N, C-alpha and C positions, 0 to 999 in steps of 0.2 A: 609503375606504382599501382597497386590495386585499391588501397584505401587512402583516405585523406589524413593529413597530420595537422593537429591543432596544438600550438604552443602558446600557453598563457603565462606571461611573466608578471609577477607581482613584486614591484621594486621595494627593496629594503625590508623584507619580512624576517624578523628574528625567529628561529625555531621555537624558542621558549614562548613567544606570544602566540604563535600558531597552535602550539600544544594547549595553551590556555583557552584559545578559541574553541578547540575541539572539546575540551573538558566542559566548557560552558554550554555547548550545544549550538554555537553560533554558525558553524560551518558544516552542516551535515553532508553536503555534496563533496566538499574537500575531504572530509573524513572517509567517505566512501571510496574516493579515488586513492587515498593513502592506504586503505586496506588492501588494495591490489598490489602496489609496490611503492615504497617511499624510502628516502634516505637523506643524509646531509652531505652537501658538497662543500668544497673549499673555494672561497672567492679568490679574486685576483689580489695582487699585492702592488699598491694599496687597494683596499676594497672600495673603489669608487665606481659609481654607476656608469659613467662615460667609458671607462676602461673595461669594466666587466661585461657590459652588453656588446662592446666591440669584440671582445674575446669570444663571447657566445656566438656572435654572428660569423666569425671567421675561423674559430678553432685555433687561434694563435694568441701568443702573449703580446704585451705592448711593445716589446723589442722588435717584433715583426710587423704588427699592424700599425704602429706609430701613434696610437691614441693612448697617452699615458696620464692625462688629466683633463680637467675642464678648460684649461688654458694651456696653449702650446707655444713654445718659443719659435720665432721665425728663424729659419736656417741661416746660420752665420751672423745673426743680429741679436739685439737685446729686446726688440719689440715682440709682441705676442699676438695671437689670434685664437679664436674659438676653433675647436675641431669641426670637421665637415665630413660628409659622406664621401666627397671626392678624395679627401686625404685617406680615408679608410680604404677605399678601393684602389688607390694608387699603390698601396703597399701590400694588399692582400685581396682575397676574393670572398665576399660574403656568400652565405649559403644560397640566397635566392638568385644569385648570378650563375652559380653552378646549375641550378634548376632551369634557368632561362636558356642556358646553352644546350639543354636537351629538350627544349620546348615544353617545359613544365611551368605552369603559372603559379605564382605565389602572392600572398597578400600580407603586407607588413604595416603595422600601425604603431607609431610612437616609440620606435627603437632608436636610441641615440648612438652615434650621430646620424640623423636622418635627413639632413638638408645639405645640398639639393636632393630631392627625392630620386630614388633609383628609377630608371626607365625600363626596368626588366618587365617581362610579361606578367600581367596581373595588375596589382595596384600597390602603391607605396605612399603612406601618410607620414610626414616628417614629425619630429619630436619638438617639444616646447622649448628645449634648451638651445638648440642650434638653428631653429627656424626663425628668421626675423619676422616681426609683426608686419602683416600686410603682404607677406610673400606668397608665392605659389608653391606651397609646401605639400601639395597633393598631386600625385600622378596616377592616372591621366588627369589633366587639368579640369575636364568637364565633370569629373567625379565629385568635385567639391560642391558644385551646384546640385548634382543629383542627390547627394547626401542631405543637403539642406532642404530640398523639396520633399524627399521621401521619409526623412527621419527628423533631423534638426541640424542646426549649424554646428560645425565642428570647431570647438573652442580650443585654443592652444594651451591655456592655463586658467586657473581660477581668476575670476574678476577681481576679487579682494584678496590681498595677502595679509598674513598675520605673523607677528613675532612677539616674543615676551616683552611685556611692558605696555602693549596696546590695550585699549579698552575692551571690555567683555562684548560690547556691541560689535566691534570689529572682528572679534573672534567668532561670533555667531555668523556674521556675514561671510567670513572666510569658509567656515564649515558648510554653510548653505551652498556656496558657489562650488566648493570642492566636491561635495556629495552630488550636486546636480550635474557637474561636468562628468564625473565618473559614471553616473547612471546613464547619461546620454551616450557615453562611449560604449557601454555594453549594448545599448540598443543599436548603435551604429554598427557595432561588431556583428550583431545578429543579422542585420540587413545585408551586410557584405557577404557573410557566410552563405546566406540563402540565395544571393543573386549574382555572385561573381564566380567565374569558372577558374578556380584555383585549387591546387592539390595540397598546398601547405599554407596555413595561416599562422602568423606570428603577431600576437597582440601584447603590448607592454602597458601596464597600468602603473603610473607613477604616484598615485594617490597615497599609498601607505607610507612611502618615503617622505612625501610632502607633509603629511599629518604628523609624523613622528618628529620631524625637524621643528615643526611649529609647536607641538604639544608635549615634547619630550619631558619638559619640566613638570608636567602634571601626571606623567606615567611612572615617575620614580619618587617614592616618598623620601628618599635621602638626598634629593636634589636641593641645592641651596635656595632655589626660587620656587620650590613646591608650595602650592596654594591649596589648602585643604578644601575650601569652599568650591573653588573652580574644579578641582579634581573630582569632587563628588558629582558635579554636573556634567563634566566633559571627559572624565577618565575612561568611559566605555566607548568613546567615539571610534577608537581604533577597531574595536570588534564590530561596531555597527557598519563601518566601512567595509570590513571583510565580508560581511553578509551580502553586500551588493555584488561582489565578485563571485561569491558562493552561489547566488541565484543564477548568475550568468553561466557558471560552470555546470550547474544542474540542468539548465536549458540545453547546453551543449551536449551533455552526456545523453540526454534523451533524443537529441537530433542526430547524433552520430550513428553511422552504420557499424555493423559487426567488425568490419575490417579496418575501421578508422582507429587512429591512435591519438590520445590526449596526453600532453605533458604540461604540468604546472610546475613552475620553478621561480626562484628568486635570485637576484644577483649578489646580494650581501645581506648581512643582518643589520641591527641597529642597537646602539647603546646610548647611555646618558652622557652628555657632554657637560662637565662641571667646570673644567678649566681648559684654557687654551694657551698655546705658546706662539708668539710671533717670531718665526725663525729668522727673519731678516733683522729684527731687533737684537736677537741673540747673537747673530753673526757680527753685527755692528759692535756690540758690547765686548765681543771677544776678538776684535781686530781682524776679522775676515772680510768685512764689508766697510768701505769708507765713502764718505760724502764729499762732494765738492764744497768749496768755500764761497761760492757765489751767493750774493745777498738774497736772491729769490729762493734758493735752496734752503738757506737759513730760516727764511720766513715760513716756508712750508713745514720745516721740521719743528719750528716753534708752534705752529698751528696743530700739527699732529700730536705733539707732546702735551699741549695745554688746552686745546679747544676741541679737538676731534671727537672725543667721547661725548661731550655735552651736545655738540652739533648733531652727531649721529643719533643720539637719544631723542632730540627734538624733532628731527626729520622722521624718525620712526613713529613717534607719537602722532605726527601730523600726516602720516601716510605718504610722505614725499620721498623717502629714502629709495624705495625700489624703482619708482619712475625715473629718478635722477640717475641711478645706477644703470638702468636700461638705456637711457638716452646716451650715456657715456660709453656704453659697450656694444650697442647694436648699430650695425651699418645700414646704409641705404639699401633698399631692395633693388636688385637688378634683374630685369625680366630675362636676361641672357644667362643667368645662373644655370648651370647644368651639372650633371653628375661627374663630368670630366674636368670641371674647373675648380682647382684647389685654391679658391680665393678666400681671403680672410673674411670672417663674419663680423668684422669690426670696421666701420667706416673710417677712412683715414682722418677726416676732420674731427669726428667725435673722439677718436683715439688720441689725436694730438691734444685736444682740449683736456681729456682726462689726465694725460701725462703732464701737462702744463700746470694743472690745478692741484694734483696730488703728488705725494712723494713717489717717484718713479725712477726708471733706469736713467732718465736725463739728469738726475741728481747724484748719481754714483760717480765716484772717482775711479774710473776703470783702470787707471795706471797702477793702483795699489790694491784694488779689490780682488780678493782671492775667490770668494764664493757668495752666492746669492740664491734667492728663491723667487718664483713668479706666481705661485698659486698654492692652495692648500694641498695636502696629500703628502707633504714631507720631502718632496724631491729637492735636492740641493744641486745647483750647477756650479762647476768650477770654471773660472774665467780663463779657459785654455786658449792658447794661441791658435790652435788648429780650428776651433769652432766658433770663435768670436772675433768681431771686427777690431776690437781693441784688446783682445786677450793677450796674456803674456806667460801663462803657466805652461811649462813644457816638462822638464825632467822631475819637477816636484809633485807631479800629479798623485802618485801613489802615496807619498808621504802625507800630503794634505788630506787625502781621503781617509787614511788610517787615523790621522789625528782627529778628524771630525767625528768618526765613528766612536772613538774612545771618549772624546769629550761629551758627546750627547748620550752615551750609554749611562753616564752617571748623573744626568740631570735630575734635580729634585726641586720640589716646591718648598717653601719655608716650613710647611706643616708635615712634610714627609715625601717619600719617593713617588715618582710619577706613576709607577705601576703598582 
């Protein structure tokens, strides 16, 4: 390799909003890069970050690399776990390991799934989704201290989270922490480029995706929760965030040599979410999923049907929802975690507590359940005898699949068709 390659990933950038940023003059350096060569690509199906970045890293689809969602089913069981870098490399070979095999160093920052971090030549900084809090998510380990001494501490995620319904002060705190974190990461990125012997650098910035998830209702005038006053104050924050990355890209373009290559890309777009469907509820209502008659299951179902939304709203308002979710889904950090250990990123004790307190696979009557889901993204699993410990479906597989496709193709809300 004669020159260096720089890959900058901006998570969740819709082409229409990038075009608006160009028209507004917010991203002059990106515009300059686009004048060289630009185009639109097709994302993965479904267009989820975990799946899409795995496909980018390996050049394979989910059927081969095995990362098809933010939550994966344990083989032969009904339990679940977070994706891991070990799972990715057990099924496929990421780009930087090909480079490592020919003694070419690479630097990777924040590409999911990134925990445990790769031990390939160069450096690897894990992502905020799969890296447990307090974990050694940076390789080599001494790089973490070096970054903090020379630049600033590497934060995994914004200190403050925000979702619709919270106060404006929480919104401002979230924006301050998000913008500060992304600004810090560009400075860390510059330091690593200037001081590390790598031929390929791959940096992923998740800020655009985070901001649109949090402020999507303020970016769409037709959203049912659109707030004119807040939109006037915060509607341009997406473009302000892009300007942080644009400054970094401008610095990088000036730093690059003539033989170097710069690639800026995104994993998927972003749209306004106005309605959602709980597929497990739909499967239950249409006799594909059945519950046990145990008193504890009945109590949990009563809570879900009559108390859940009010409790969720209260926890959101008091900023307790995300900490509770994190406690119930994050496992203990094990210093022995390595890139070859495909261990679950969910501690057994916290997972058992989550399953006990919420409606889960423990409450399903598997002897009669035909289909179920485990996460967002629309994947439906059939309770097959071959792949489930209590599965029973064999010859009916194709018929049930076709039946589900036909039934869901005609789904409608009361006010009109889904599409």
